[in-house]
C-alpha positions in Angstrom: -77.7 -43.4 13.7 -77.1 -42.9 9.9 -80.1 -40.5 9.8 -78.5 -38.4 12.5 -75.1 -38.6 10.9 -76.3 -37.6 7.0 -78.4 -34.8 8.9 -75.1 -33.5 11.0 -73.1 -33.5 7.8 -76.0 -31.6 6.1 -76.0 -29.1 9.1 -72.1 -28.8 8.8 -72.1 -28.0 5.0 -74.7 -25.5 5.6 -72.5 -23.9 8.5 -69.7 -23.9 6.2 -71.5 -22.0 3.5 -71.9 -19.2 6.0 -68.6 -19.0 6.9 -68.6 -20.9 10.1 -65.4 -22.9 11.3 -66.1 -23.8 14.9 -69.5 -24.2 17.2 -70.3 -24.7 20.7 -73.1 -27.3 20.8 -75.4 -28.3 23.7 -77.2 -31.1 21.7 -78.2 -34.5 23.3 -75.1 -36.5 24.2 -75.7 -39.0 21.3 -75.1 -36.3 18.7 -71.3 -36.1 20.1 -71.5 -40.0 18.8 -72.5 -38.7 15.5 -69.8 -35.8 15.2 -67.3 -38.7 16.1 -68.5 -40.9 13.4 -68.3 -38.2 11.0 -64.7 -37.4 12.1 -63.7 -41.2 11.7 -65.2 -40.7 8.1 -63.0 -37.6 7.7 -66.2 -35.4 7.2 -65.8 -33.3 10.2 -65.7 -29.7 8.6 -66.1 -28.0 11.5 -64.5 -27.7 15.2 -67.1 -28.3 18.0 -66.7 -27.5 21.6 -69.6 -29.8 23.0 -71.5 -29.3 26.1 -72.9 -31.8 28.9 -76.2 -31.5 30.4 -75.9 -30.7 34.0 -77.9 -32.6 36.5 -77.3 -36.2 35.4 -74.5 -38.3 36.4 -71.2 -36.2 35.1 -68.7 -39.2 35.4 -70.8 -41.5 33.4 -71.0 -38.9 30.9 -67.1 -38.0 31.2 -66.6 -41.7 30.5 -69.1 -41.9 27.6 -67.3 -39.2 25.7 -64.0 -40.7 26.3 -64.8 -43.7 24.5 -64.4 -41.9 21.3 -60.8 -41.8 19.4 -60.9 -38.0 18.2 -58.5 -35.2 17.9 -59.6 -32.9 20.9 -59.0 -30.0 18.4 -61.9 -30.9 16.5 -64.2 -32.4 19.3 -64.3 -32.3 22.8 -66.4 -31.9 25.7 -65.2 -30.4 28.8 -68.4 -28.0 29.3 -71.6 -28.5 31.5 -74.6 -26.5 31.0 -77.3 -25.4 33.7 -80.6 -23.5 33.3 -81.3 -20.7 35.9 -84.2 -19.6 34.0 -86.5 -19.3 30.8 -87.2 -16.7 28.3 -88.4 -13.3 28.2 -91.0 -13.9 25.3 -92.8 -16.8 27.3 -92.4 -14.4 30.7 -90.6 -17.2 32.2 -87.1 -15.1 32.4 -86.9 -14.8 36.5 -86.9 -11.0 37.1 -86.4 -8.9 40.4 -89.5 -7.1 39.9 -92.5 -8.5 38.0 -93.6 -8.0 34.4 -95.1 -4.7 33.5 -97.7 -6.9 31.3 -97.9 -9.9 34.1 -98.0 -7.8 37.3 -98.5 -11.2 39.4 -95.4 -12.8 37.7 -91.8 -12.5 38.3 -90.8 -15.5 36.0 -89.5 -18.9 36.7 -86.4 -19.9 38.4 -85.3 -23.3 37.4 -83.6 -24.1 40.8 -83.6 -22.7 44.6 -80.3 -20.8 45.3 -79.2 -23.7 47.3 -80.0 -26.3 44.6 -78.6 -24.5 42.3 -75.3 -24.1 44.3 -75.0 -27.7 45.0 -75.5 -28.8 41.2 -72.6 -26.5 40.4 -70.2 -26.9 43.1 -70.2 -30.6 42.2 -69.4 -30.0 38.5 -66.8 -27.5 39.2 -65.1 -30.1 41.6 -65.0 -32.5 38.9 -63.0 -30.2 36.9 -66.0 -29.2 34.4 -66.0 -25.6 33.2 -69.6 -24.4 33.8 -72.1 -22.3 31.7 -75.6 -21.4 33.0 -78.4 -20.0 31.0 -79.8 -16.7 32.6 -81.9 -14.1 31.0 -83.5 -12.2 33.9 -81.9 -10.0 36.2 -83.1 -12.1 38.9 -81.6 -15.0 37.2 -78.4 -13.3 36.3 -77.7 -12.2 39.9 -78.5 -15.7 41.6 -76.0 -17.1 39.3 -73.3 -14.8 40.0 -74.0 -15.2 43.7 -73.5 -19.1 43.1 -70.2 -18.3 41.2 -69.0 -15.8 44.0 -70.1 -18.3 46.8 -67.9 -21.2 45.3 -64.8 -18.9 44.3 -64.8 -17.6 48.0 -65.0 -21.2 49.2 -62.6 -22.5 46.8 -60.4 -19.7 45.3 -59.0 -20.5 41.9 -58.0 -18.6 38.9 -59.2 -18.9 35.4 -62.2 -20.9 35.9 -63.9 -19.5 32.8 -67.4 -19.2 34.1 -69.9 -18.7 31.5 -73.3 -17.0 31.8 -75.6 -18.0 28.6 -77.5 -15.2 26.9 -77.2 -12.6 30.0 -79.9 -10.8 28.3 -81.0 -8.5 31.3 -78.5 -7.5 34.0 -78.5 -4.5 36.2 -75.7 -2.1 36.1 -74.1 -3.4 39.8 -74.2 -6.8 38.4 -72.5 -5.9 35.1 -69.4 -4.7 37.5 -69.7 -8.3 39.4 -69.3 -9.9 36.0 -66.0 -8.2 35.5 -64.8 -8.7 39.0 -65.6 -12.4 39.1 -64.1 -12.9 35.6 -67.7 -14.4 34.2 -67.8 -14.4 30.6 -70.8 -13.2 29.0 -71.9 -15.5 26.0 -74.7 -13.5 24.3 -76.2 -13.7 20.8 -76.6 -10.1 19.3 -79.6 -11.1 17.0 -81.7 -11.5 19.9 -81.8 -7.7 20.5 -83.3 -6.9 17.3 -85.8 -10.0 17.3 -87.0 -8.7 20.7 -86.6 -5.0 20.2 -90.3 -4.9 19.2 -91.9 -6.2 22.2 -89.6 -6.4 24.9 -90.6 -2.6 26.5 -94.1 -4.1 26.7 -92.5 -6.8 29.1 -90.3 -4.5 31.2 -91.2 -0.8 30.3 -88.3 1.4 31.5 -86.0 -1.6 32.9 -85.6 -2.6 29.0 -82.8 -0.3 29.2 -80.9 -2.9 31.2 -81.1 -5.4 28.4 -78.4 -6.6 25.8 -76.0 -4.0 27.4 -73.0 -5.0 25.2 -71.3 -1.9 25.8 -71.7 -1.6 29.3 -70.5 -5.2 29.6 -67.1 -4.3 27.3 -66.3 -1.0 29.2 -66.3 -2.7 32.5 -64.1 -5.4 31.4 -66.2 -8.1 31.0 -65.1 -10.7 28.1 -67.8 -11.0 25.2 -68.4 -14.0 23.6 -70.9 -13.9 20.7 -72.8 -16.6 18.7 -76.1 -17.0 16.8 -78.2 -19.3 19.4 -79.2 -21.4 16.2 -81.8 -23.1 15.8 -83.7 -20.4 17.8 -82.3 -17.6 15.8 -80.9 -17.7 12.3 -77.2 -19.5 11.8 -76.0 -16.6 9.7 -73.5 -14.7 11.9 -73.9 -11.5 9.6 -77.2 -11.0 11.3 -75.4 -10.7 14.8 -72.7 -8.6 13.4 -75.4 -6.4 11.9 -77.4 -6.3 15.2 -74.5 -5.4 17.2 -73.3 -2.4 15.4 -76.7 -1.2 14.6 -79.4 -2.4 17.2 -81.9 -2.1 14.5 -84.0 -4.8 12.8 -83.2 -6.1 9.4 -85.5 -3.2 7.9 -83.3 -0.4 9.4 -85.7 0.4 12.4 -85.3 2.3 14.7 -83.4 4.8 12.8 -81.1 5.6 15.6 -80.8 2.2 16.8 -82.6 0.8 19.8 -80.8 2.0 23.1 -78.0 2.9 20.7 -75.5 3.8 23.5 -75.2 -0.1 23.7 -73.6 -0.4 20.0 -70.1 -1.9 19.7 -67.8 -1.2 16.6 -67.4 -3.7 14.1 -64.1 -4.7 15.3 -65.2 -5.0 18.7 -68.1 -7.2 17.5 -65.8 -9.4 15.3 -63.4 -9.9 18.4 -66.6 -11.2 20.3 -67.4 -13.8 17.6 -63.9 -14.9 17.4 -61.2 -14.4 20.0 -64.1 -14.3 22.5 -65.9 -17.2 21.5 -62.4 -19.0 21.4 -61.7 -17.6 25.0 -65.1 -19.1 26.3 -64.1 -22.7 25.1 -60.4 -22.4 26.7 -59.1 -22.6 23.0 -58.0 -19.2 22.5 -54.5 -20.2 22.3 -54.9 -22.3 19.3 -58.2 -20.9 17.8 -60.1 -17.3 17.0 -57.2 -15.4 15.5 -55.0 -15.3 12.2 -51.5 -15.8 13.9 -48.6 -18.1 13.5 -49.1 -21.5 15.3 -53.0 -21.2 15.3 -55.2 -23.5 13.3 -56.0 -22.3 9.9 -59.6 -21.6 10.1 -60.6 -18.6 8.0 -63.6 -17.0 5.7 -63.0 -15.0 2.6 -66.1 -12.7 2.2 -67.4 -10.8 -0.8 -67.4 -7.5 0.7 -65.2 -5.6 3.4 -67.3 -5.3 6.7 -65.4 -2.5 8.1 -66.3 0.1 5.2 -69.8 -1.3 3.8 -73.1 0.5 5.0 -74.8 -1.5 8.0 -77.4 -3.1 5.6 -74.8 -4.3 3.3 -73.2 -6.1 6.2 -76.6 -8.5 5.9 -75.7 -8.9 2.4 -72.3 -10.2 3.0 -71.7 -13.6 1.7 -68.6 -15.9 1.9 -66.8 -16.5 -1.2 -64.6 -19.5 0.8 -64.0 -21.1 4.0 -61.3 -23.0 5.3 -60.8 -25.3 8.2 -57.5 -26.5 9.3 -55.9 -25.2 6.1 -58.5 -27.2 3.9 -61.1 -25.6 1.9 -64.4 -26.8 3.0 -66.7 -24.2 1.1 -66.4 -22.4 -2.2 -69.1 -20.6 -3.9 -69.6 -21.6 -7.2 -69.5 -18.8 -9.0 -66.5 -17.4 -6.9 -63.9 -15.0 -8.6 -61.2 -16.9 -6.4 -58.9 -19.2 -7.9 -58.7 -21.9 -4.9 -56.6 -25.3 -5.2 -58.7 -27.5 -2.8 -55.8 -29.8 -2.0 -53.6 -26.7 -0.4 
């Protein structure tokens, strides 16, 4: 509808103002039509890797998406998403052992192992790339088991399997992520939102949450995002979280499980190249290189030299998508020709 197109245009302007040039969106399929309409109007100032919802008729969905004439560098759908569990906050994340603050509860798996296997195997055989929401350690293990089974039955390189959130993963399963080539698609701001209460839920097991350093050191590809609208859209909050593991007031002073922190370079890589790799777009997106699309942001400070709290204050002066300026700060000192 017109309302959806207008609201989406507003959301894209907001994203551009935060320096965002590309998103992965798992909205209902009618939002794809709104993106396509914006593309027709030459107003799609953002690249969209769209998710299909798993569990429905994927062949029909593919035919639906194919009806729209768009440049696949701006809008395409080859991802399908499934859910293995719920959330830590609601105690529905699926755990290997009960919650510390709810001893009879291990969370809520969304599928039996066999049912999840059937769904994933069907989508995989249809050529879809697959991402599965998994937060608890039992859910992550279940998804890894399914991925491993399918890979053994039908060996194929470069499937680019993803686990969305991967918030709590046992050390032995971190190794399996790497061995199976599973991408950990994570949102660092969840860590600093949750650190105030997650130990109540998990006790000592909290040390197995948001294990960015362990993942990276084990050879796992990290793809960072924001999980908007659950978390703020501003990627500076995620970058701050990744390098400090502190809330936005600077607590705890040494960082929460500080050994899991990343450097700014590592965090930026996960937000740029890692996110592009997770969407099979790393050969044309996610780096500033000859032959890549000219998507970039100019910030008002150097993230590599400012203090951690200054990261939170960083603001884009201008944002470019496809060689076109799509956002410029009104009082920017930059001289930018919008037509170039």
